[in-house]
C-alpha positions, 0 to 999 in steps of 0.5 A: 363789696359784691357789686358788679364793676367791669366784663370782658369778652372772648371769642373762639372758632373752632372746627368740631372734631365731627359733623354733628347735627339731625335730620334738619341740621349740620354743623361743622363749627364751635362758634363761642363767645365766653363772658366775664363778669367782675365784682369788686371783690375781684371774682369773676363770673362766666358765661357762655353764648353761641352760634351754631350755624354762622360766626360770631361778630369781632370781638370789639363788636361783641364788647361794643354791643354788650356795652351799650345794650347789657352792661347798663343794666348790670354795672354797680349792681348785687349779682344776688338781687339780679337773679331774683328781681322779677321784672315784666318787661313791656313794649320794645323794652320784651326784646332778647338781647343780641348773640345770646348775651341773655343765656351768657348773662344769666349764667355768669350772674348765678356763678358770682352768686354762688361764689359770695357765698362760698358754695357750688352752684348745686349745693346752692341751688339745694342739691345734696348729691353732685353725681348725676346719670349722664346718657350718651349722645351722639348728634349722630345722624350725619356720621357713617355706620362705621363712624356711628358704631365705633362712636357708641361702642367706646362710649359702652367702653367708657361705663355709659350705659344709656345711649340717645341716637339721631332717628327721623330719616325719611325711609324706616329702614335707616332708622331701623338699621341704626338701632341695630348697629347701636345695640351691636356696639353696646351690648344688652341691657342698654337704655335706648333713647332716638331723637326725630328733631320734629321730622314727623307727623304724629301718625308717623311717629306712631307708626315708627315707635311700633316699627322700632318695638315689632324689631325687638327695640324697647325705646325709653324715649321718644324725644321731639317727634314732631313740631314743639307746638303740636300740643294736640299731635303730641299728646295723641303720640303719648297716648298712642304709645304707653311703652315708650315715654315722650321726651320733649319741650327743649325747643320751647321758652318757660311759657311754651313749656307750661303750656305743653305741660298744661295739655299733658302732652310730655313725659319727661320735660327737656330742659336747658339753657338760662338757669333761672328759666330751668328752675321755674320749669322744674318747679312747674314739671314737679307741680304736675308729677312729670320727670325732668331731663337735661339736655346738652348745655355748654361745658356741662354746666346743666351738671348742676342743675340736674343734681339739685332738681330732684325730678331730674333723672338724665343729663346729656353728654355728647362727646364735643371738642370744647373742653379745653376752653375750661381750666378744670372740666366736669369729670365724669366717674363711669356714666355719672357726672359729677358736679365740681365742688369748686364755689360756683358752677367752677367752669373758669376760661383757662387762660391758656386758651384765652392766650393760644386759641382766641380769635378776636375776628372773623377774618382768623376764621377758625382755629383748629385745636387738639382737644379729645371729646372724651369726658375727664375722667376722676 
């Protein structure tokens, strides 16, 4: 029997190994919940939900909310039926589940469905190779210059040859200095991406990209230069800087991505989040000849999607200290992430993490961990 028969939730809060963020935000704590859906044959599908800025509610409240708002639609259902079911919510039913449960459910269902047929998720999704090229991303806006240089130098030493840095400082000289520091840290021949996190107007984005080029920097892609729904402005940037790809779309839902593509305001569509939505976005991008990149996904679960979508050339790796939560984290071979060959997505919750690192209540605060952020090597 493969129907869903129960669930469990585990809650974690621990300090990040560095302050991460961009020109708009800074984050120093990882607040994450792990959802486990059980089927009647004893399999467990795992999904993850996060709050970037605030602690999650106590575990008892998370269990109550999930049990009353989500579980009635899952209980005794077949995972494979749920991931393929088309629904059209109307009225009061057209709302998101609280606490990010929706994405966690989607991940857990796909995990269970692939396990039930005995396939790794990337193969269940139609992928033919588990190797995915990754770029090193620092989430580095708040790092000192010295820490910034050390971070990217270490990434280059591990074999990464593509690097994305945060820009978007009010002063152009600051952005240019970061690019100079990066070049010194990683050496010649690197692929360089920059991410402004919507810091600029379209005209300022164009001005900065020309300034970067005039300073001798070949920028492979510019990510999110201006507000996500300014499709005309994004189109203006794309048209004005033919020497740089425009990467955007991560902040948009599926409907927004469709409008972005229709406006011809994107060169590389940034996708992550729900597996089902990423697949649909990937299919839509392919119809218009647009490449895809996988942004940050928790525990690099997105490696399965990057391996399955033929238009996906890159996935982001940000050296975040959460690998201790997985019994077997995603492994890397130089700059390549390797999708696991285990049934499902292969990211089961570590029993050690469950026993030693879980915090059930907000009052318990953060529990420090010693977990190096470097990727697991094959």
